[in-house]
C-alpha positions, 0 to 999 in steps of 0.5 A: 636497653634503656633509653637516654636519661631525660633532663640531661644535656651533655656539653662539651668543653675545649680546655685550651692552652695559651693559644686556644688552638688544637694541633694535630697531635692534640687533637689525636690525643683528645679524640683518643680519650673521648673514644676511649670513654664514650666510643661504645653506645652502652657506655654512654648510656651507662654514663647517663645513668649514672648522672640520674643516681645521686648516691652512685651505682654499682655494677650489679645495679647497672647490669640489672637496668641494662640486661648486661653480665656484671663484669661487662657492666663492671668494665664500662664503669672502669673505663668511665672511671679511668676517664675521670667521668665517674669515681669508684669507692667501696661501701661496706655492707651492713651487718645483715648484708653478706658478701664483699663490699660493694663498689659504687660509681658516683658520677663526677660534678652535677652537670653532664660536661665532657672536657677535651683535653688540651695542652697545659698553659706553656708558661707554666710548663717552661717555668716548671722545666727551667726550675728542674734544670736548676736542681741539677740531674739526679735531684730534678729526676727523683723530684719529678717522678715523686711528683708523678708518683702522687699524681698517679696515686690519686688518679688510681684511687679515683678509679679502683677505690680500695679494690686490687687488680692484677697488672695486666688488668690495671694495665689498660686502666692506666692507658685510659687515665693517661690518655685522659690527661692528654697522653694518646696512651694505650696498653700492649701485651707482647708475651711477658712484656708489658708496655704503655705506648703514648703517641703524645705528650702534653708536656710538648716541646718543654719536655724536649728541651728538658727531658727531665719531665719524662720523669713525671710520666714515669712515676704517674704510671708507677703511682697507678699501678701501685695503687691499684695492685697494692703493690710496687711495680718496676717501670722503665723508659724504653723510648721517648719522643724527647729522645728523637724516637717516634713514641714514647714507651714504658715497659712494666714488670708484671 
């Protein structure tokens, strides 16, 4: 395997909320997000390698550089994309080049910086929760899910570009992307039942006071899956911490 990219010094930057400190669940969420993206040593090397290529890298190029199978290289790149550390885009082949269009992964930003997700500002969240409550339950939920849908679609595009995936394949990328945004999420399969399980909610007490904000999560999952699979996927909230459950579970129709 090639060594670390020369001349690159990664920095880790906490992104604090109003208090500037991490609770136990926030710390757990941050660790989940970071280890999902960088827990594998090969993936760390690939991340640094991508930063040395301003035009981005393909799975084929990474496979050749690190002596990996192309599918393994693609898996590592997709993990980095789900965490928001690289962006995927589709590059059309030239008239003289046969085969499918290539997916290129471009490092995000000129500097190597890893941000630890910490809760969003509590004042903004409280204001949002109260504003949604003023709209009434039905309209507030529809609006919250619509916002989540738009955000999720943008996140899904950043991970997959225009490539299409199966629901099962996309589910893990969705969990990684949610973890990068503070949800400490994971994908679980139980026969034909697909689920996104989140042990932490970045909306904190605001979601407990205003459960309508759970519709944002549901919309994000729908938006990401729709973008990655190029189709409508039905999702349903089975349990939620706002209802007193131990964790948030969103079921996904395969």
